DRENDO-1510 file (C-alpha; in Angstrom, 1 decimal, always signed):
<recs>
REC; n; res; u; v; w
REC; 1; MET; +110.6; +4.4; +22.2 .
REC; 2; ILE; +108.6; +7.5; +22.7 .
REC; 3; ARG; +106.0; +8.3; +20.1 .
REC; 4; VAL; +105.3; +11.9; +19.3 .
REC; 5; LYS; +101.7; +12.6; +18.4 .
REC; 6; GLN; +101.2; +14.6; +15.3 .
REC; 7; ALA; +98.7; +17.3; +15.6 .
REC; 8; SER; +96.1; +17.2; +12.9 .
REC; 9; ALA; +95.2; +20.5; +11.3 .
REC; 10; PHE; +94.1; +22.0; +8.0 .
REC; 11; SER; +96.7; +23.1; +5.6 .
REC; 12; LEU; +96.9; +26.6; +4.4 .
REC; 13; VAL; +95.7; +25.5; +0.9 .
REC; 14; GLU; +92.5; +23.9; +2.4 .
REC; 15; VAL; +91.7; +27.0; +4.5 .
REC; 16; VAL; +92.1; +29.3; +1.4 .
REC; 17; LEU; +90.0; +27.0; -0.7 .
REC; 18; ALA; +87.2; +26.9; +2.0 .
REC; 19; LEU; +87.2; +30.7; +2.3 .
REC; 20; GLY; +87.0; +31.0; -1.5 .
REC; 21; VAL; +83.9; +28.8; -1.6 .
REC; 22; ALA; +82.3; +30.6; +1.3 .
REC; 23; GLY; +83.1; +34.0; -0.3 .
REC; 24; PHE; +81.6; +32.9; -3.6 .
REC; 25; CYS; +78.4; +31.7; -1.9 .
REC; 26; LEU; +78.1; +35.0; +0.0 .
REC; 27; LEU; +78.5; +37.0; -3.2 .
REC; 28; ALA; +75.7; +35.0; -4.8 .
REC; 29; VAL; +73.4; +35.7; -1.9 .
REC; 30; VAL; +74.2; +39.4; -1.8 .
REC; 31; GLY; +73.7; +39.5; -5.6 .
REC; 32; MET; +70.1; +38.2; -5.2 .
REC; 33; LEU; +69.2; +40.9; -2.6 .
REC; 34; PRO; +68.1; +43.6; -5.1 .
REC; 35; THR; +65.9; +41.2; -6.9 .
REC; 36; ALA; +64.4; +39.9; -3.7 .
REC; 37; ILE; +63.6; +43.5; -2.5 .
REC; 38; LYS; +62.0; +44.4; -5.9 .
REC; 39; VAL; +59.8; +41.2; -5.8 .
REC; 40; GLN; +58.8; +42.0; -2.2 .
REC; 41; GLN; +57.8; +45.6; -3.1 .
REC; 42; THR; +55.8; +44.3; -6.1 .
REC; 43; SER; +54.1; +41.8; -3.9 .
REC; 44; VAL; +53.1; +44.5; -1.4 .
REC; 45; GLN; +51.7; +46.7; -4.3 .
REC; 46; GLN; +49.8; +43.8; -5.8 .
REC; 47; THR; +48.3; +42.9; -2.4 .
REC; 48; ALA; +47.2; +46.5; -1.8 .
REC; 49; ALA; +45.8; +46.8; -5.3 .
REC; 50; ASN; +43.7; +43.6; -4.8 .
REC; 51; ALA; +42.5; +44.9; -1.4 .
REC; 52; ILE; +41.4; +48.2; -3.2 .
REC; 53; SER; +39.6; +46.1; -5.8 .
REC; 54; THR; +37.8; +44.1; -3.1 .
REC; 55; GLY; +36.8; +47.3; -1.3 .
REC; 56; ILE; +35.4; +48.8; -4.6 .
REC; 57; ILE; +33.4; +45.6; -5.3 .
REC; 58; ALA; +31.9; +45.6; -1.8 .
REC; 59; ASP; +31.0; +49.3; -2.1 .
REC; 60; LEU; +29.4; +48.8; -5.5 .
REC; 61; ARG; +27.4; +45.8; -4.4 .
REC; 62; ALA; +26.2; +47.7; -1.3 .
REC; 63; ALA; +25.2; +50.7; -3.4 .
REC; 64; TYR; +23.3; +48.7; -5.9 .
REC; 65; ARG; +21.1; +47.1; -3.3 .
REC; 66; LYS; +19.7; +50.5; -2.3 .
REC; 67; PRO; +17.4; +51.8; -5.1 .
REC; 68; GLY; +17.7; +55.4; -6.0 .
REC; 69; ASN; +21.4; +55.8; -5.2 .
REC; 70; SER; +23.4; +58.0; -7.6 .
REC; 71; SER; +26.7; +57.2; -5.9 .
REC; 72; SER; +28.3; +54.6; -3.7 .
REC; 73; ALA; +28.6; +55.4; +0.1 .
REC; 74; GLN; +32.3; +54.6; +0.8 .
REC; 75; PHE; +34.1; +55.8; -2.3 .
REC; 76; GLY; +31.4; +58.0; -4.0 .
REC; 77; ILE; +31.5; +56.1; -7.2 .
REC; 78; GLU; +29.0; +57.5; -9.7 .
REC; 79; LEU; +26.2; +55.0; -10.6 .
REC; 80; LYS; +24.7; +55.8; -13.9 .
REC; 81; LYS; +22.1; +54.0; -16.0 .
REC; 82; LEU; +23.3; +53.2; -19.5 .
REC; 83; PRO; +20.7; +54.7; -21.9 .
REC; 84; PRO; +19.3; +52.5; -24.6 .
REC; 85; GLY; +21.0; +53.0; -28.0 .
REC; 86; GLN; +24.3; +54.1; -26.5 .
REC; 87; ALA; +27.4; +51.9; -26.3 .
REC; 88; ALA; +26.9; +49.2; -23.7 .
REC; 89; LYS; +29.7; +50.6; -21.4 .
REC; 90; TYR; +30.3; +53.5; -19.2 .
REC; 91; THR; +33.5; +54.7; -17.3 .
REC; 92; PRO; +33.1; +57.2; -14.5 .
REC; 93; ALA; +36.0; +59.3; -13.2 .
REC; 94; ALA; +39.1; +57.4; -11.9 .
REC; 95; LEU; +39.6; +57.0; -8.1 .
REC; 96; TYR; +43.0; +57.5; -6.5 .
REC; 97; PHE; +44.4; +55.7; -3.4 .
REC; 98; SER; +47.4; +55.7; -1.2 .
REC; 99; LEU; +49.5; +52.6; -0.4 .
REC; 100; ASP; +47.4; +51.8; +2.6 .
REC; 101; GLY; +44.2; +51.9; +0.6 .
REC; 102; THR; +43.0; +55.4; +1.8 .
REC; 103; GLN; +41.1; +57.3; -1.0 .
REC; 104; GLN; +43.0; +60.4; -2.2 .
REC; 105; ASN; +41.7; +63.6; -3.9 .
REC; 106; GLY; +43.4; +63.4; -7.2 .
REC; 107; ALA; +46.6; +61.9; -8.4 .
REC; 108; GLY; +48.9; +64.0; -6.2 .
REC; 109; GLY; +50.3; +61.9; -3.4 .
REC; 110; ALA; +48.4; +58.8; -4.7 .
REC; 111; VAL; +50.1; +55.5; -5.4 .
REC; 112; PHE; +47.2; +53.7; -7.1 .
REC; 113; LYS; +44.6; +54.7; -9.7 .
REC; 114; ALA; +41.3; +52.7; -10.0 .
REC; 115; THR; +39.3; +52.8; -13.2 .
REC; 116; ILE; +35.9; +51.2; -13.3 .
REC; 117; THR; +34.1; +50.4; -16.5 .
REC; 118; TYR; +30.5; +49.2; -16.4 .
REC; 119; TYR; +29.2; +46.8; -19.1 .
REC; 120; ARG; +25.5; +46.1; -19.7 .
REC; 121; THR; +24.8; +42.4; -20.2 .
REC; 122; ALA; +21.5; +42.7; -22.1 .
REC; 123; ALA; +19.0; +45.2; -23.3 .
REC; 124; ALA; +18.6; +48.0; -20.8 .
REC; 125; SER; +15.0; +47.2; -19.9 .
REC; 126; SER; +15.6; +43.5; -19.2 .
REC; 127; ALA; +19.1; +43.5; -17.7 .
REC; 128; THR; +19.4; +41.7; -14.4 .
REC; 129; SER; +23.1; +42.2; -13.9 .
REC; 130; THR; +25.9; +44.5; -14.7 .
REC; 131; PHE; +29.6; +43.8; -15.1 .
REC; 132; ALA; +32.1; +46.1; -13.5 .
REC; 133; ASN; +35.6; +45.8; -14.8 .
REC; 134; ILE; +38.0; +47.3; -12.2 .
REC; 135; VAL; +41.6; +48.1; -13.1 .
REC; 136; VAL; +43.9; +49.2; -10.3 .
REC; 137; SER; +47.2; +50.4; -11.7 .
REC; 138; TRP; +50.4; +52.0; -10.2 .
REC; 139; PRO; +51.9; +54.5; -10.2 .
REC; 140; ALA; +48.7; +56.6; -10.2 .
REC; 141; ALA; +50.2; +59.3; -12.4 .
REC; 142; GLN; +50.9; +56.9; -15.3 .
REC; 143; PRO; +47.9; +57.1; -17.7 .
REC; 144; ASP; +49.2; +54.4; -20.1 .
REC; 145; LEU; +48.7; +50.8; -18.7 .
REC; 146; THR; +51.4; +49.5; -21.0 .
REC; 147; LYS; +53.9; +51.8; -19.2 .
REC; 148; ALA; +52.6; +51.3; -15.7 .
REC; 149; ALA; +54.8; +49.5; -13.1 .
REC; 150; GLY; +51.9; +47.1; -12.6 .
REC; 151; TYR; +48.2; +46.7; -12.5 .
REC; 152; THR; +45.5; +44.2; -11.5 .
REC; 153; GLU; +42.2; +43.7; -13.3 .
REC; 154; THR; +39.1; +42.3; -11.7 .
REC; 155; LEU; +35.7; +41.6; -13.3 .
REC; 156; ALA; +32.8; +41.8; -10.8 .
REC; 157; VAL; +29.2; +40.9; -11.5 .
REC; 158; ILE; +26.7; +43.2; -9.8 .
REC; 159; ASP; +23.4; +41.4; -9.3 .
REC; 160; ARG; +21.1; +44.1; -10.6 .
REC; 161; PRO; +21.2; +46.8; -13.3 .
REC; 162; ILE; +22.7; +50.2; -12.8 .
REC; 163; PRO; +20.0; +52.5; -11.3 .
</recs>
């Protein structure tokens, strides 16, 4: 007797079911792409904002080590002594930056806005350090932090009083 080998194969139902599962998985992955792109863009902006904050802190610390300076060398940040009797904080004009961290003249074309607020730690005559609260927000044209797309806030301690 001759035996005929039966060819093993998938049935049409099995193939359709496998394609349905694969299609569902692909739809889930494609559905996550917009969220992944937004998270990646936010991450790039946060990284750039932190780099700007770090640059500002380095510039302030370098400027404070040179007595008699009225502004920082790299960004031209105004350094001002807080007079006795006034509120113990001071905020110079905002700085504007592009996405790559280059300083811009004004908000036009800028992505980030950096606002620095100085705080005196003790009486003006005996202060040995100054706090600088640096807020970098984006987009630069948005004046209200609650409506900004994002912001980073850094508190830096400068090791001598504002000149």
